C-alpha positions as CSV (number, residue, x, y, z in Angstrom):
1,X,36.6,-48.8,-31.2
2,X,38.8,-46.2,-33.4
3,X,37.6,-43.6,-31.0
4,X,39.0,-45.7,-28.1
5,X,42.3,-45.8,-29.8
6,X,42.2,-42.3,-30.7
7,X,41.7,-41.4,-27.2
8,X,44.5,-43.8,-26.0
9,X,47.1,-42.8,-28.5
10,X,46.1,-39.4,-29.8
11,X,46.2,-38.3,-33.3
12,X,49.3,-40.8,-33.9
13,X,47.2,-43.7,-33.3
14,X,47.5,-45.4,-36.7
15,X,51.3,-44.8,-36.5
16,X,51.7,-46.2,-33.1
17,X,49.9,-49.4,-33.8
18,X,51.7,-49.9,-37.1
19,X,55.1,-49.7,-35.3
20,X,53.7,-52.2,-32.7
21,X,50.5,-53.9,-33.4
22,X,50.9,-55.9,-30.0
23,X,50.1,-52.8,-27.8
24,X,46.4,-53.4,-28.9
25,X,46.7,-56.5,-26.5
26,X,47.3,-54.1,-23.8
27,X,44.3,-51.8,-24.4
28,X,41.5,-54.2,-25.5
29,X,40.0,-57.0,-23.6
30,X,39.2,-60.0,-25.6
31,X,41.0,-59.4,-28.7
32,X,41.8,-61.7,-31.3
33,X,45.6,-62.4,-30.8
34,X,46.0,-64.4,-34.0
35,X,44.5,-61.7,-35.9
36,X,47.1,-59.2,-34.4
37,X,50.0,-61.5,-34.7
38,X,49.5,-61.9,-38.4
39,X,49.2,-58.1,-38.9
40,X,52.5,-58.0,-37.0
41,X,54.4,-60.6,-39.0
42,X,52.9,-59.2,-42.4
43,X,54.5,-55.9,-41.2
44,X,58.1,-57.6,-41.0
45,X,58.2,-58.2,-37.3
46,X,60.7,-61.2,-36.6
47,X,59.4,-64.2,-35.0
48,X,61.5,-64.0,-31.9
49,X,60.9,-60.1,-31.7
50,X,61.0,-59.2,-27.9
51,X,57.6,-57.3,-28.1
52,X,56.0,-60.5,-29.9
53,X,57.1,-62.8,-27.1
54,X,56.1,-60.3,-24.3
55,X,52.8,-59.7,-26.0
56,X,52.4,-63.7,-26.3
57,X,52.9,-64.1,-22.5
58,X,50.7,-61.4,-21.5
59,X,48.0,-63.0,-24.0
60,X,48.5,-66.3,-22.3
61,X,48.1,-64.7,-18.8
62,X,44.9,-63.0,-19.8
63,X,43.6,-65.8,-21.4
64,X,43.7,-67.8,-18.3
65,X,41.9,-65.0,-16.3
66,X,38.9,-65.6,-18.6
67,X,38.6,-69.2,-17.3
68,X,38.6,-67.7,-13.8
69,X,42.5,-68.3,-12.9
70,X,44.4,-65.7,-11.0
71,X,47.9,-67.2,-12.2
72,X,49.3,-69.9,-14.3
73,X,52.3,-72.7,-13.6
74,X,55.4,-71.2,-15.1
75,X,56.0,-74.4,-17.0
76,X,52.4,-74.3,-18.5
77,X,52.7,-70.9,-19.6
78,X,56.2,-71.5,-21.3
79,X,54.5,-74.5,-23.3
80,X,51.8,-72.4,-24.4
81,X,53.6,-69.4,-25.6
82,X,56.1,-71.7,-27.4
83,X,53.2,-73.3,-29.3
84,X,51.3,-70.2,-29.9
85,X,54.5,-68.4,-31.2
86,X,56.6,-71.1,-32.6
87,X,59.6,-69.7,-30.5
88,X,62.3,-71.6,-28.2
89,X,61.9,-71.7,-24.5
90,X,64.9,-69.3,-24.0
91,X,62.8,-66.6,-25.9
92,X,60.0,-67.1,-23.4
93,X,62.3,-67.1,-20.3
94,X,63.8,-63.7,-21.6
95,X,60.4,-62.2,-22.2
96,X,59.3,-63.3,-18.5
97,X,62.4,-61.7,-17.3
98,X,61.7,-58.5,-19.0
99,X,58.0,-58.3,-17.8
100,X,59.2,-59.2,-14.3
101,X,61.8,-56.5,-14.4
102,X,59.3,-54.0,-15.3
103,X,56.8,-55.0,-12.7
104,X,54.0,-56.2,-14.9
105,X,54.1,-59.7,-13.8
106,X,55.2,-61.5,-10.4
107,X,56.6,-65.0,-10.3
108,X,56.0,-66.8,-7.0
109,X,57.5,-69.9,-5.9
110,X,55.0,-72.4,-3.8
111,X,55.7,-75.9,-2.8
112,X,58.4,-76.0,-5.3
113,X,56.5,-74.9,-8.2
114,X,56.7,-71.6,-10.1
115,X,53.4,-69.5,-10.5
116,X,53.0,-66.5,-12.8
117,X,50.8,-63.6,-12.2
118,X,49.8,-60.5,-13.6
119,X,50.9,-57.8,-11.3
120,X,47.2,-56.4,-10.7
121,X,46.1,-60.0,-9.6
122,X,49.0,-60.7,-7.3
123,X,48.7,-57.2,-5.8
124,X,44.6,-57.8,-5.2
125,X,45.3,-61.2,-3.6
126,X,47.8,-59.3,-1.1
127,X,45.4,-56.7,-0.6
128,X,42.7,-59.3,0.2
129,X,44.8,-61.0,2.7
130,X,46.1,-57.8,4.4
131,X,42.5,-56.3,4.9
132,X,40.8,-59.5,6.0
133,X,43.5,-60.2,8.6
134,X,43.2,-56.6,9.8
135,X,39.3,-56.8,10.2
136,X,39.3,-60.2,12.0
137,X,42.5,-58.9,14.3
138,X,40.5,-55.8,15.3
139,X,38.7,-55.4,18.4
140,X,35.4,-57.2,18.7
141,X,33.3,-54.2,19.6
142,X,30.0,-55.6,18.2
143,X,30.1,-58.6,20.3
144,X,26.6,-59.2,22.1
145,X,27.0,-60.1,25.6
146,X,24.9,-63.2,27.1
147,X,24.4,-65.0,23.7
148,X,23.0,-68.0,25.1
149,X,20.0,-66.1,26.7
150,X,19.4,-64.4,23.2
151,X,19.5,-67.4,21.4
152,X,16.9,-68.9,23.6
153,X,14.8,-65.9,23.0
154,X,14.8,-66.2,19.4
155,X,13.9,-69.7,19.5
156,X,11.0,-68.9,21.8
157,X,9.8,-66.0,19.6
158,X,10.1,-67.6,16.2
159,X,9.0,-71.2,17.5
160,X,12.0,-72.9,15.9
161,X,14.4,-75.2,17.7
162,X,17.9,-74.5,16.4
163,X,20.2,-77.1,16.0
164,X,23.5,-77.5,17.6
165,X,25.3,-76.7,14.6
166,X,23.1,-73.6,14.0
167,X,23.7,-72.4,17.5
168,X,27.6,-73.1,17.1
169,X,27.3,-70.8,13.7
170,X,26.0,-67.9,15.6
171,X,28.3,-68.2,18.3
172,X,31.1,-68.1,15.9
173,X,29.7,-65.0,14.5
174,X,29.7,-63.4,17.8
175,X,33.0,-64.4,18.8
176,X,34.7,-63.3,15.4
177,X,34.7,-60.3,13.1
178,X,35.0,-62.4,10.4
179,X,33.1,-65.7,9.9
180,X,32.3,-68.3,7.3
181,X,29.2,-70.5,7.2
182,X,29.4,-73.2,4.5
183,X,27.1,-76.0,3.5
184,X,25.2,-77.5,0.8
185,X,21.4,-76.9,0.1
186,X,18.9,-77.4,3.0
187,X,21.4,-77.4,5.6
188,X,20.0,-74.4,7.5
189,X,22.1,-71.5,6.2
190,X,19.0,-69.3,5.8
191,X,17.8,-70.0,9.4
192,X,21.0,-68.9,11.0
193,X,21.0,-65.6,8.7
194,X,17.6,-65.0,10.2
195,X,18.6,-65.6,13.8
196,X,21.7,-63.4,13.4
197,X,19.4,-60.8,12.2
198,X,17.0,-60.8,15.2
199,X,19.5,-61.1,17.8
200,X,21.7,-57.9,16.5
201,X,18.8,-55.9,15.5
202,X,17.3,-56.4,18.9
203,X,20.4,-54.9,20.4
204,X,20.2,-52.0,18.1
205,X,23.0,-53.1,15.5
206,X,22.6,-52.4,11.9
207,X,22.7,-55.5,9.8
208,X,23.3,-55.0,6.1
209,X,22.4,-58.0,3.6
210,X,24.1,-58.3,0.3
211,X,24.7,-61.0,-2.8
212,X,26.7,-60.9,-6.0
213,X,23.7,-61.0,-8.1
214,X,20.2,-59.3,-8.4
215,X,18.4,-62.8,-8.4
216,X,20.4,-63.9,-5.3
217,X,19.7,-60.6,-3.6
218,X,15.8,-61.0,-4.3
219,X,15.8,-64.5,-3.0
220,X,17.7,-63.0,0.2
221,X,15.2,-60.4,0.7
222,X,12.0,-62.8,0.2
223,X,13.7,-65.3,2.6
224,X,14.6,-62.9,5.5
225,X,12.0,-60.1,4.7
226,X,14.6,-57.7,4.9
227,X,15.9,-55.6,1.9
228,X,18.9,-57.2,0.6
229,X,21.3,-55.3,-2.1
230,X,23.7,-56.2,-4.6
231,X,27.0,-55.7,-3.9
232,X,27.4,-53.5,-7.0
233,X,25.0,-51.4,-5.5
234,X,26.0,-51.3,-1.8
235,X,29.3,-50.5,-3.1
236,X,28.1,-47.5,-5.1
237,X,30.7,-49.1,-8.1
238,X,30.7,-46.6,-10.6
239,X,31.8,-47.0,-14.3
240,X,34.8,-49.0,-13.9
241,X,36.8,-50.1,-17.1
242,X,37.1,-53.6,-16.7
243,X,40.2,-53.6,-18.9
244,X,41.8,-51.6,-15.9
245,X,41.7,-54.5,-13.7
246,X,44.3,-56.2,-16.0
247,X,46.6,-53.3,-15.7
248,X,46.1,-52.2,-12.0
249,X,45.1,-48.8,-13.1
250,X,41.7,-48.5,-11.4
251,X,41.5,-46.2,-8.6
252,X,38.0,-47.1,-7.3
253,X,38.1,-46.8,-3.5
254,X,34.6,-47.5,-2.9
255,X,31.7,-46.1,-0.8
256,X,32.0,-46.9,3.3
257,X,29.4,-49.3,4.2
258,X,27.1,-48.0,6.9
259,X,26.7,-51.3,8.9
260,X,27.5,-53.1,12.2
261,X,26.9,-56.5,10.7
262,X,27.6,-57.4,6.7
263,X,26.1,-60.6,5.5
264,X,27.2,-61.9,2.1
265,X,25.2,-64.7,0.6
266,X,26.3,-66.9,-2.3
267,X,29.8,-66.0,-1.5
268,X,30.9,-68.7,-3.8
269,X,29.9,-66.3,-6.9
270,X,32.1,-63.4,-5.6
271,X,35.4,-63.0,-7.5
272,X,38.6,-61.6,-6.0
273,X,38.3,-58.0,-7.4
274,X,34.6,-57.8,-6.0
275,X,35.7,-59.1,-2.5
276,X,38.8,-56.5,-2.9
277,X,36.3,-53.5,-3.5
278,X,34.4,-55.1,-0.5
279,X,37.1,-55.3,1.9
280,X,37.8,-51.7,1.1
281,X,34.5,-50.2,2.2
282,X,34.1,-52.0,5.4
283,X,35.1,-50.1,8.5
284,X,37.5,-51.7,11.3
285,X,35.0,-53.6,13.9
286,X,32.3,-54.5,11.6
287,X,31.4,-57.9,11.4
288,X,31.5,-59.8,8.1
289,X,29.6,-62.8,7.6
290,X,30.5,-64.9,4.5
291,X,27.8,-67.6,3.6
292,X,27.8,-69.9,0.5
293,X,28.3,-73.5,-0.5
294,X,31.9,-74.1,-1.4
295,X,30.9,-77.1,-3.7
296,X,29.2,-74.8,-6.2
297,X,30.8,-73.8,-9.4
298,X,33.6,-71.0,-8.9
299,X,32.8,-67.4,-9.7
300,X,32.7,-66.3,-13.3
301,X,35.5,-63.9,-12.4
302,X,39.0,-64.7,-11.7
303,X,39.8,-66.5,-8.3
304,X,38.1,-68.8,-6.0
305,X,37.7,-66.5,-2.9
306,X,35.6,-68.6,-0.6
307,X,37.2,-71.9,-1.5
308,X,40.6,-70.2,-0.8
309,X,39.4,-68.4,2.4
310,X,38.3,-71.9,3.9
311,X,41.5,-73.8,2.9
312,X,43.7,-71.3,4.5
313,X,42.2,-72.4,7.8
314,X,42.8,-68.5,8.8
315,X,39.1,-67.5,9.2
316,X,36.6,-69.1,11.7
317,X,34.6,-71.4,9.7
318,X,31.3,-73.7,10.1
319,X,30.5,-76.3,7.8
320,X,27.0,-77.6,7.8
321,X,26.4,-80.9,6.7
322,X,23.0,-82.1,8.3
323,X,19.9,-81.7,5.8
324,X,16.9,-80.7,7.7
325,X,13.9,-82.8,7.7
326,X,11.6,-80.6,5.2
327,X,14.5,-79.9,2.7
328,X,15.2,-83.7,2.9
329,X,11.8,-84.4,1.2
330,X,13.2,-82.8,-1.8
331,X,15.2,-85.2,-4.4
332,X,16.9,-81.8,-5.8
333,X,18.5,-81.4,-2.4
334,X,19.1,-85.1,-1.6
335,X,20.5,-85.6,-5.2
336,X,22.8,-82.5,-5.0
337,X,24.3,-84.0,-1.9
338,X,24.8,-87.4,-3.4
339,X,26.6,-86.1,-6.4
340,X,28.9,-84.2,-4.1
341,X,29.5,-87.6,-2.4
342,X,30.1,-89.3,-5.7
343,X,27.0,-91.2,-5.7
344,X,24.2,-91.8,-8.5
345,X,20.9,-90.3,-8.4
346,X,18.4,-91.4,-5.9
347,X,16.3,-94.3,-7.4
348,X,12.9,-95.5,-6.6
349,X,12.7,-97.8,-3.5
350,X,16.1,-96.3,-2.3
351,X,14.9,-94.3,0.5
352,X,12.6,-95.4,3.3
353,X,10.6,-92.3,3.2
354,X,10.1,-92.5,-0.5
355,X,6.5,-91.7,-0.8
356,X,7.1,-88.6,1.2
357,X,9.4,-87.2,-1.2
358,X,8.5,-84.3,-3.8
359,X,8.1,-85.1,-7.4
360,X,10.7,-82.2,-7.9
361,X,13.6,-84.0,-9.7
362,X,13.5,-86.1,-13.0
363,X,16.4,-87.5,-15.1
364,X,15.4,-88.1,-18.6
365,X,17.9,-90.0,-20.8
366,X,18.0,-89.3,-24.5
367,X,20.4,-89.3,-27.0
368,X,18.8,-88.1,-29.9
369,X,18.9,-84.3,-30.2
370,X,15.5,-83.7,-32.0
371,X,13.7,-85.6,-29.3
372,X,15.7,-83.8,-26.7
373,X,14.5,-80.5,-28.2
374,X,10.9,-81.9,-28.4
375,X,11.2,-82.9,-24.6
376,X,12.3,-79.5,-23.5
377,X,9.8,-77.7,-25.6
378,X,7.0,-80.4,-24.1
379,X,8.1,-79.7,-20.3
380,X,8.1,-75.8,-21.0
381,X,4.7,-75.6,-22.4
382,X,2.4,-77.2,-19.9
383,X,3.8,-80.7,-19.1
384,X,5.3,-79.7,-15.7
385,X,2.0,-78.4,-14.4
386,X,1.3,-82.2,-13.5
387,X,3.9,-81.8,-10.9
388,X,3.1,-78.3,-9.4
389,X,2.6,-74.5,-10.5
390,X,5.1,-74.4,-13.1
391,X,4.3,-71.5,-15.2
392,X,7.3,-71.0,-17.5
393,X,7.3,-67.3,-17.0
394,X,7.4,-67.2,-13.4
395,X,9.2,-70.7,-12.3
396,X,11.1,-72.3,-15.2
397,X,14.6,-71.8,-16.4
398,X,16.2,-73.9,-19.4
399,X,19.8,-74.3,-19.1
400,X,22.5,-75.5,-21.7
401,X,26.1,-76.2,-21.6
402,X,26.7,-74.2,-25.0
403,X,25.4,-71.6,-27.2
404,X,25.7,-73.6,-30.6
405,X,23.9,-76.5,-32.1
406,X,20.1,-77.6,-32.0
407,X,20.3,-77.8,-28.1
408,X,22.3,-74.6,-27.6
409,X,20.7,-71.4,-26.4
410,X,20.6,-69.6,-29.5
411,X,18.2,-72.0,-31.2
412,X,16.5,-73.1,-27.9
413,X,15.7,-69.4,-27.4
414,X,13.9,-69.3,-31.1
415,X,12.3,-72.3,-30.5
416,X,11.0,-71.5,-27.0
417,X,9.7,-67.9,-28.1
418,X,7.9,-69.4,-31.0
419,X,5.8,-71.6,-28.7
420,X,5.8,-69.5,-25.8
421,X,5.5,-65.9,-27.0
422,X,4.3,-66.0,-30.5
423,X,3.1,-62.5,-31.8
424,X,-0.5,-63.6,-32.3
425,X,-1.8,-60.4,-32.1
426,X,0.6,-58.1,-34.3
427,X,1.8,-56.1,-31.5
428,X,4.9,-53.9,-31.9
429,X,8.2,-55.8,-32.0
430,X,11.9,-55.0,-32.5
431,X,14.4,-56.7,-34.4
432,X,18.2,-56.3,-33.2
433,X,21.2,-58.3,-33.8
434,X,19.6,-61.1,-35.8
435,X,16.7,-61.7,-33.2
436,X,13.4,-60.1,-32.6
437,X,12.3,-58.9,-29.2
438,X,8.3,-59.0,-28.2
439,X,6.6,-57.6,-25.2
440,X,6.8,-60.9,-22.7
441,X,10.0,-61.9,-23.9
442,X,12.3,-63.0,-21.1
443,X,15.8,-61.5,-21.5
444,X,19.2,-61.1,-19.9
445,X,21.6,-58.3,-19.5
446,X,24.8,-59.4,-21.0
447,X,27.2,-56.4,-20.1
448,X,27.8,-54.1,-17.4
449,X,25.8,-50.7,-17.9
450,X,26.5,-48.4,-15.3
451,X,24.7,-45.6,-16.4
452,X,21.2,-46.8,-17.3
453,X,18.6,-45.5,-15.2
454,X,15.8,-47.4,-13.2
455,X,13.0,-47.1,-10.6
456,X,11.6,-49.9,-8.3
457,X,9.0,-50.0,-5.6
458,X,9.9,-52.3,-2.6
459,X,8.0,-52.3,0.6
460,X,6.0,-49.6,-0.3
461,X,9.0,-47.4,-1.1
462,X,10.0,-45.9,-4.3
463,X,13.6,-46.1,-5.0
464,X,15.6,-44.6,-8.1
465,X,19.4,-45.4,-9.3
466,X,21.4,-46.4,-12.1
467,X,23.3,-49.6,-13.2
468,X,22.0,-53.0,-14.7
469,X,24.7,-55.7,-14.5
470,X,25.7,-58.7,-16.5
471,X,23.4,-61.5,-15.8
472,X,20.5,-59.5,-14.7
473,X,17.0,-61.4,-16.1
474,X,13.9,-59.7,-16.9
475,X,10.7,-59.3,-18.9
476,X,10.1,-56.9,-21.6
477,X,7.0,-54.9,-20.6
478,X,6.7,-52.2,-23.5
479,X,8.0,-51.6,-26.8
480,X,7.4,-48.0,-27.7
481,X,8.0,-47.3,-31.6
482,X,7.3,-43.7,-31.2
483,X,9.8,-43.1,-28.4
484,X,12.4,-45.8,-29.8
485,X,12.7,-47.4,-26.5
486,X,12.1,-50.8,-24.6
487,X,10.8,-51.1,-21.2
488,X,12.0,-54.0,-19.1
489,X,11.3,-55.1,-15.4
490,X,13.8,-57.1,-14.1
491,X,13.2,-59.7,-11.4
492,X,14.4,-57.6,-8.6
493,X,11.5,-55.3,-9.4
494,X,13.3,-52.4,-10.9
495,X,12.1,-51.2,-14.5
496,X,14.8,-49.5,-17.0
497,X,14.2,-48.2,-20.3
498,X,16.7,-49.2,-23.3
499,X,16.9,-46.9,-26.4
500,X,16.6,-49.5,-29.5
501,X,20.2,-48.5,-30.2
502,X,21.1,-50.3,-26.6
503,X,19.5,-53.7,-27.4
504,X,22.8,-55.3,-28.3
505,X,23.1,-55.3,-24.3
506,X,20.3,-57.7,-23.8
507,X,19.5,-61.1,-25.4
508,X,16.8,-63.6,-25.0
509,X,16.9,-65.8,-21.8
510,X,14.1,-68.5,-22.3
511,X,17.4,-70.6,-22.4
512,X,20.7,-69.4,-21.0
513,X,24.1,-71.1,-20.6
514,X,25.2,-72.6,-17.3
515,X,28.0,-70.1,-17.3
516,X,25.5,-67.2,-17.4
517,X,23.4,-68.8,-15.0
518,X,26.2,-68.1,-12.3
519,X,25.5,-64.4,-12.8
520,X,21.8,-64.5,-12.2
């Protein structure tokens, strides 16, 4: 951290910080504001000092972005800063005026309410709107003629009868440069993607498949039998200082995408900055198809891109609402739709085809935490084998809403490692950050590392590259004490090597938070 400050301030770092401790808010993401504020007050800065008030406003705005917001109501921001700093509303108003004059914030009025943006967030929203409008208004040069004939060909060759809605979705893609396909689980999104691929590839068009996470890209590859990439890999995003996003200092322009159609799956997980990078890299005339479930949790990063696109009513969109017969046999899918409709879980005897439903959904009601833990361990160590081929390391993931407590991910990971991967053969293991890593452990990358080298084999092709990103999950396959490194094979088949000094970048993933599961 000191090195970072020396680079930023030069040899006068200590003097600069003592003169204005609040500048640390500008250069460090996730800083403890209260600690810095106490330091400043101890140095004699007045409560209503303009630097203190401006810093409190910035802190409030940045803190809101950690919860996924791109802007906040001005009235809510003023109330937050008053409570944070114990100053008057007029002090906060003066601070807002000063920040606006310096183009550090934007205040926008909508529907008789005022919203405050950090400049970078407002500018990014403007860029997204401009670029997507320009893309959809470009000449439709990738349009396939006689689309009805092509649809019949696909049905004949694949022996699948497309529904009216699925055909409508393909027509929508053909008639527009930008199209959204949204619907819950089991509504036929994957079949539409495969149909689009078949039609356009048969016409010699190049289709590029991508998704925001490694797990989503792998699933896309498995369902389409065509290689899908993560957006980070596709865009060749280099080492971007994430702090620069908040100050609009990133000069990343991206690598142009060589493709006639770009299909982005799991679009609900794409945040505003990643969307902007994507749009920067698309040639005019390329078709962009955004596929996702608008009812899923919003992206971990700031913005609700898919939902906002749909609500704008400016982009051609089709909503899929019919659950297909095969999917309708899954209690998971049926209950997902019931919850979205405000209904309770499916109960026995409530469905006429009850005997045909898969035993893939259980609700166990328990209020005692120790008993809950015992239930989780029992389910993960063999009990689920009664209902299918549920091997923990291949097909089970424990989720918890919290990190702390007996049912938080920290304690769950310890308990599950002890039961599922004990070191009974005295094999090499490595302690780091208060935990012990072993061969066979399930782990998750918890920060973006753009530099780490990896190799992978897919469809008999060897690929090499760099970059492992926050939320990617894998398995420790080797611990080499002599070379002081750990080998990890990630779920998208890439293999990377971590020096012992880099183990602070991973944590066990027998259990992960629901928040983290969005990054998988």
